[in-house]
C-alpha positions as CSV (number, residue, x, y, z in Angstrom):
1,M,43.7,7.0,13.7
2,S,47.1,5.4,12.9
3,V,48.7,4.3,9.3
4,L,48.3,0.5,10.3
5,S,44.7,0.8,10.5
6,I,43.9,2.6,7.7
7,L,46.0,0.1,5.7
8,R,43.8,-2.9,7.5
9,N,40.9,-1.5,6.9
10,A,41.7,-0.7,3.5
11,R,42.8,-4.4,2.9
12,I,39.4,-5.6,4.8
13,G,37.4,-3.1,2.0
14,A,39.4,-4.6,-1.0
15,G,39.2,-8.4,0.4
16,V,35.3,-7.5,0.1
17,V,35.3,-6.0,-2.9
18,A,37.1,-8.7,-4.5
19,G,34.6,-10.8,-2.9
20,A,32.0,-9.7,-4.3
21,A,33.7,-9.5,-7.8
22,A,34.3,-12.9,-7.6
23,G,30.9,-13.4,-6.5
24,F,28.8,-12.0,-9.3
25,A,31.7,-13.4,-11.9
26,T,30.2,-17.0,-11.1
27,G,26.5,-16.0,-10.9
28,E,26.5,-16.8,-6.7
29,F,26.7,-13.0,-5.8
30,I,23.8,-12.8,-3.7
31,G,24.1,-15.7,-2.2
32,G,28.0,-16.0,-1.9
33,L,28.3,-12.5,-0.2
34,S,25.3,-12.4,2.0
35,S,26.2,-15.2,3.8
36,G,29.7,-15.3,3.9
37,L,30.8,-11.9,3.9
38,I,29.4,-8.9,5.7
39,G,25.8,-10.4,7.4
40,G,23.6,-12.9,5.7
41,I,19.6,-12.4,4.7
42,A,17.4,-12.6,6.7
43,G,15.6,-15.4,8.8
44,A,13.6,-17.9,6.7
45,D,10.0,-16.9,5.7
46,M,7.7,-18.7,8.6
47,N,4.7,-18.2,6.1
48,A,6.3,-20.2,2.9
49,G,3.9,-22.3,1.5
50,K,1.1,-21.5,4.1
51,S,-2.5,-20.2,2.8
52,I,-4.5,-17.8,5.1
53,W,-8.0,-16.0,4.6
54,F,-10.5,-14.3,5.8
55,P,-13.5,-14.3,6.8
56,Q,-13.3,-17.8,7.7
57,E,-16.0,-18.6,5.8
58,L,-14.5,-18.1,2.5
59,L,-14.2,-20.8,1.2
60,E,-17.1,-22.2,1.4
61,N,-18.6,-19.0,-0.5
62,D,-16.3,-20.0,-3.1
63,H,-15.8,-16.3,-4.3
64,Y,-12.8,-14.7,-4.1
65,I,-9.2,-12.9,-5.2
66,E,-6.2,-14.9,-4.7
67,F,-2.6,-13.5,-3.5
68,V,0.5,-16.1,-4.2
69,A,4.0,-14.2,-2.7
70,K,6.8,-15.2,-5.3
71,Q,10.3,-14.9,-6.0
72,T,12.5,-16.1,-8.4
73,K,16.5,-16.2,-8.3
74,G,17.1,-15.1,-11.4
75,A,20.3,-15.8,-13.7
76,G,21.3,-19.2,-12.5
77,S,24.8,-20.0,-11.3
78,S,26.2,-20.3,-14.7
79,F,25.2,-16.5,-16.2
80,L,28.7,-15.7,-16.2
81,D,30.5,-18.9,-16.1
82,A,33.5,-18.5,-18.4
83,A,33.4,-22.1,-19.6
84,N,30.0,-21.8,-20.2
85,L,29.5,-18.5,-22.0
86,G,26.8,-18.9,-24.1
87,G,25.1,-21.6,-22.6
88,F,23.4,-19.7,-19.1
89,S,20.1,-19.3,-18.4
90,L,18.2,-16.5,-17.5
91,G,15.5,-18.8,-15.9
92,G,16.2,-19.3,-12.4
93,S,14.1,-21.2,-9.4
94,T,11.2,-19.6,-8.0
95,T,10.3,-19.8,-4.3
96,L,6.6,-19.8,-3.1
97,G,5.9,-17.7,-0.4
98,G,2.5,-17.8,1.8
99,T,-0.8,-17.4,-0.2
100,I,-3.8,-14.9,1.1
101,R,-7.2,-15.5,0.4
102,L,-9.9,-12.3,0.2
103,P,-13.4,-11.6,-0.6
104,M,-13.9,-9.9,-3.9
105,P,-13.3,-6.1,-3.4
106,S,-16.5,-3.9,-4.3
107,Q,-14.9,-2.0,-6.6
108,L,-12.9,-4.1,-9.5
109,S,-11.8,-1.9,-12.6
110,T,-8.8,-2.4,-14.8
111,D,-7.3,-0.1,-17.4
112,Y,-6.0,-0.1,-20.8
113,N,-3.7,2.8,-22.0
114,P,-1.3,2.5,-25.1
115,E,0.3,5.8,-25.2
116,Y,0.2,8.1,-28.7
117,S,1.6,11.6,-28.9
118,D,1.3,14.2,-31.6
119,P,4.3,16.0,-32.6
120,A,4.1,19.2,-34.6
121,L,6.5,17.8,-37.5
122,G,6.8,21.6,-39.8
123,A,5.9,21.9,-42.9
124,A,9.1,20.1,-44.4
125,A,9.2,17.4,-42.2
126,G,4.8,17.0,-42.3
127,M,4.4,17.1,-46.1
128,A,7.2,14.7,-46.9
129,L,5.9,12.1,-44.1
130,K,2.5,12.8,-44.2
131,P,1.0,10.8,-46.9
132,S,3.2,7.5,-45.2
133,D,1.4,8.4,-42.0
134,Q,-2.3,8.6,-43.4
135,A,-1.5,5.1,-45.1
136,I,-0.5,3.5,-41.9
137,Y,-3.9,4.4,-40.5
138,G,-5.9,2.9,-43.8
139,N,-5.8,6.1,-46.0
140,P,-3.3,5.8,-48.7
141,T,-4.4,8.4,-51.5
142,M,-0.9,9.4,-52.0
143,G,1.8,7.3,-54.1
144,N,5.3,7.3,-54.3
145,Q,4.8,10.1,-56.9
146,A,2.6,12.5,-55.0
147,M,5.1,11.5,-52.1
148,V,8.3,13.1,-53.4
149,G,6.6,16.5,-55.3
150,N,4.8,16.9,-51.6
151,S,8.4,16.6,-50.1
152,L,10.0,19.4,-52.4
153,Q,6.9,21.4,-52.1
154,G,7.8,21.1,-48.3
155,V,10.8,22.1,-48.9
156,G,10.1,25.2,-50.9
157,L,7.3,25.8,-48.6
158,S,9.8,26.1,-45.7
159,L,11.9,28.8,-47.6
160,V,9.2,30.8,-48.3
161,G,7.9,30.2,-44.7
162,G,11.5,31.4,-43.6
163,A,10.9,34.6,-46.0
164,L,7.5,35.3,-44.7
165,G,8.6,35.0,-40.8
166,A,11.4,37.4,-41.0
167,G,8.7,40.0,-42.6
168,L,6.1,38.7,-39.6
169,D,9.1,39.1,-37.0
170,K,9.3,42.7,-38.4
171,A,5.9,43.2,-38.5
172,I,5.3,42.1,-34.9
173,G,7.5,44.0,-33.2
174,L,5.1,46.7,-33.9
175,I,2.7,45.3,-32.1
176,P,2.0,45.5,-28.4
177,K,2.6,43.4,-26.1
178,E,-0.9,43.5,-24.2
179,L,-2.1,42.0,-27.9
180,G,0.3,39.1,-28.1
181,G,3.6,40.4,-29.3
182,A,5.5,37.5,-30.7
183,N,2.5,35.2,-30.2
184,A,0.3,37.3,-32.7
185,A,1.8,35.6,-36.1
186,G,-1.1,33.3,-36.1
187,A,-3.4,36.5,-35.5
188,L,-1.4,38.1,-38.1
189,L,-2.2,35.4,-40.9
190,K,-5.8,35.2,-40.1
191,V,-6.8,39.1,-40.1
192,G,-4.2,39.5,-43.2
193,G,-4.9,36.7,-45.0
194,G,-8.0,34.2,-43.9
195,V,-5.8,31.5,-43.3
196,A,-3.9,29.7,-40.0
197,V,-0.6,27.8,-40.5
198,N,-0.6,24.2,-40.6
199,P,1.3,22.5,-37.8
200,H,2.0,19.0,-39.7
201,K,0.5,17.1,-36.9
202,I,0.8,13.1,-37.0
203,V,-0.3,10.3,-34.2
204,L,2.5,8.8,-33.2
205,F,3.1,5.7,-31.1
206,T,5.1,5.6,-28.1
207,G,4.3,2.9,-25.8
208,V,2.1,1.2,-23.4
209,N,2.4,1.9,-19.1
210,F,2.2,-0.6,-17.0
211,R,-1.2,-1.2,-15.1
212,T,-1.6,-0.2,-11.8
213,H,-4.7,-2.1,-9.7
214,N,-5.8,-0.7,-6.4
215,F,-8.1,-3.3,-3.9
216,S,-9.4,-2.5,-0.5
217,W,-11.4,-4.5,1.9
218,K,-13.2,-3.0,5.7
219,M,-12.8,-6.3,7.6
220,S,-14.5,-6.4,10.6
221,P,-13.8,-9.7,12.7
222,K,-16.8,-11.8,14.3
223,N,-14.2,-13.7,17.0
224,R,-10.7,-14.1,18.0
225,R,-9.4,-16.6,14.9
226,E,-10.7,-13.9,12.3
227,S,-8.8,-11.1,14.1
228,D,-5.8,-13.3,14.4
229,A,-6.2,-14.1,10.5
230,I,-6.4,-10.3,9.5
231,R,-3.2,-9.6,11.7
232,Q,-1.3,-12.2,9.8
233,I,-2.7,-11.0,6.7
234,I,-1.2,-7.4,6.9
235,E,1.8,-8.8,8.4
236,M,2.3,-11.0,5.3
237,F,1.3,-8.2,2.3
238,T,4.0,-5.8,4.4
239,Y,6.9,-8.7,4.7
240,Y,6.6,-9.9,1.0
241,S,6.4,-5.9,-0.4
242,H,9.5,-4.8,1.4
243,P,13.5,-5.6,0.8
244,E,16.2,-7.2,2.4
245,Y,19.6,-6.6,3.6
246,V,22.2,-8.5,1.8
247,T,26.1,-7.9,2.0
248,G,25.3,-6.0,5.2
249,G,23.2,-3.3,4.3
250,L,25.7,-2.7,0.7
251,F,22.7,-3.8,-1.6
252,F,18.7,-4.8,-1.1
253,K,17.6,-8.0,-2.1
254,Y,14.3,-8.0,-4.0
255,P,11.0,-8.5,-2.8
256,E,9.0,-10.4,-3.7
257,F,6.4,-10.5,-6.3
258,F,2.2,-11.7,-6.4
259,E,0.7,-13.4,-8.9
260,I,-2.7,-12.4,-8.8
261,K,-6.0,-14.5,-9.6
262,F,-9.7,-14.6,-9.6
263,R,-11.5,-17.7,-8.1
264,H,-13.6,-17.6,-11.5
265,P,-12.0,-15.2,-14.0
266,E,-13.7,-15.9,-17.0
267,Y,-15.6,-13.2,-17.1
268,L,-13.2,-10.8,-15.3
269,F,-9.4,-9.9,-16.7
270,K,-6.3,-11.4,-15.8
271,L,-3.4,-9.5,-14.0
272,Q,0.3,-9.9,-14.9
273,P,3.0,-10.9,-11.8
274,S,2.5,-7.8,-10.1
275,V,4.7,-6.1,-7.2
276,C,3.3,-4.4,-4.0
277,K,4.0,-0.5,-4.0
278,D,1.4,0.7,-1.6
279,I,-0.1,-0.7,1.8
280,K,-2.1,1.1,3.9
281,V,-4.3,0.0,7.0
282,N,-6.4,2.1,9.1
283,Y,-6.9,0.1,12.2
284,H,-9.9,2.3,13.3
285,G,-12.0,2.3,9.8
286,Q,-15.6,2.9,11.8
287,G,-14.0,6.5,12.6
288,Y,-13.3,6.4,15.7
289,P,-11.2,4.2,18.1
290,A,-13.1,0.5,18.5
291,Y,-12.1,-2.6,20.1
292,I,-13.7,-6.2,20.5
293,R,-12.4,-9.0,23.2
294,D,-13.1,-12.5,23.6
295,A,-16.5,-13.9,25.0
296,N,-16.2,-13.8,28.5
297,G,-14.6,-10.4,28.3
298,G,-10.5,-11.9,28.4
299,G,-7.9,-12.0,25.8
300,V,-6.3,-8.7,24.6
301,P,-8.3,-6.5,22.6
302,A,-8.7,-6.4,18.7
303,P,-9.3,-3.8,16.1
304,A,-13.4,-3.9,16.0
305,E,-12.9,-3.0,12.2
306,V,-9.7,-2.7,9.9
307,E,-9.6,-1.3,6.1
308,L,-6.8,-2.5,4.4
309,Q,-6.0,-0.4,1.1
310,L,-3.3,-2.2,-1.8
311,S,-1.9,-1.2,-4.5
312,F,-0.6,-3.3,-7.1
313,M,1.7,-2.5,-10.3
314,E,2.2,-5.2,-12.7
315,T,5.8,-6.0,-14.0
316,E,4.6,-6.8,-17.9
317,I,3.1,-4.8,-20.6
318,V,-0.3,-5.7,-22.1
319,T,0.4,-7.0,-25.5
320,K,-1.6,-9.2,-27.6
321,Q,0.6,-12.3,-26.9
322,S,-0.9,-11.5,-23.4
323,L,-4.5,-10.8,-24.5
324,N,-4.4,-14.2,-26.6
325,G,-3.5,-16.2,-23.7
326,V,-7.4,-15.2,-22.2
327,L,-9.4,-14.6,-25.0
328,K,-12.3,-17.0,-24.4
329,T,-14.6,-18.4,-26.5
330,P,-18.0,-16.9,-26.7
331,P,-20.2,-18.5,-24.8
332,P,-23.5,-20.4,-27.0
333,Q,-26.0,-17.8,-27.7
334,P,-29.8,-18.4,-26.5
335,S,-32.0,-19.7,-29.3
336,P,-34.6,-16.9,-30.1
337,A,-37.4,-19.2,-28.5
338,S,-35.7,-19.5,-25.0
339,P,-37.6,-18.2,-22.8
340,P,-36.6,-15.6,-20.8
341,K,-34.3,-16.4,-17.6
342,P,-35.1,-13.9,-14.2
343,M,-32.7,-11.1,-13.4
344,P,-30.1,-12.9,-11.1
345,Q,-29.8,-11.8,-7.7
346,V,-27.2,-11.1,-5.3
347,D,-27.0,-12.7,-1.7
348,P,-25.9,-11.0,1.6
349,M,-22.3,-13.0,1.0
350,G,-21.7,-11.5,-2.6
351,S,-22.8,-14.5,-4.1
352,V,-24.7,-14.4,-7.3
353,T,-27.4,-16.7,-8.5
354,G,-30.3,-16.9,-10.6
355,F,-27.9,-17.8,-14.3
């Protein structure tokens, strides 16, 4: 490569970087770079604002789960505007994608998973901090003086423990490896004095995990229209769950997220905005190749049964604030004099009657 070519390429690269920096500084990084430098954003979403559902009579059944694809652009154009550094807004405009409606899945569950750990503090820290830890969980049996005394006692115990440990080290050295070797300190204390070392554990709250929800369906189309609906549903989930290149592949633009709602949520749970992190499609859901055609035997063959499995991860953790938004007023309790009602019945379409 000639020197002239190297300089020309370097100049082009520098222009790209400078353009990226300028675009980012004005909050127009994605739009400006992707459309004006090395390559544009993918074509317009053909399903934006449209609805698709399966089976054909789903809306008549009036009981389903709904997935609405959305994308928020993020910070507005004044994000890093030098003239308005203090006035930018992190809330951007939201683009509405397609809406997918499917029957309630056969398995529907959620979990709530606050995390705790149980670290061992050791003698000194444990004696000093354990009273406070007990007070957090409603056991304030030790006052401040006791806490100070425990702290000093813990320091003294740690010194005694160090001396004891030195003696134990020598004794442990005499124990054959087959009998535990260095792990035999606890056994020595138990045999020698009938005591065990207190690790001074506490229960430590560490956070909350993002919830994951898994849904699956087996869809058997009854006609060409339902086969087309199944194909569109799979294509939409796949499209909205993947990124797209911007700036000629230098960056990824985030995929859409989903708002997931139940048609009748009163006795169910609320989902936070979620991203689709796994899609599995089995076009031979019956366990063998099976295809159907139109009633007259023509048309392109379509799978007789398609199994769709989706996994979503919420983008927000569950907190009291989010739970307060979904707490419902308890339903009125029947009076003792009310006659008992018959048990609810479930029809073949999944609708419950008899309430």
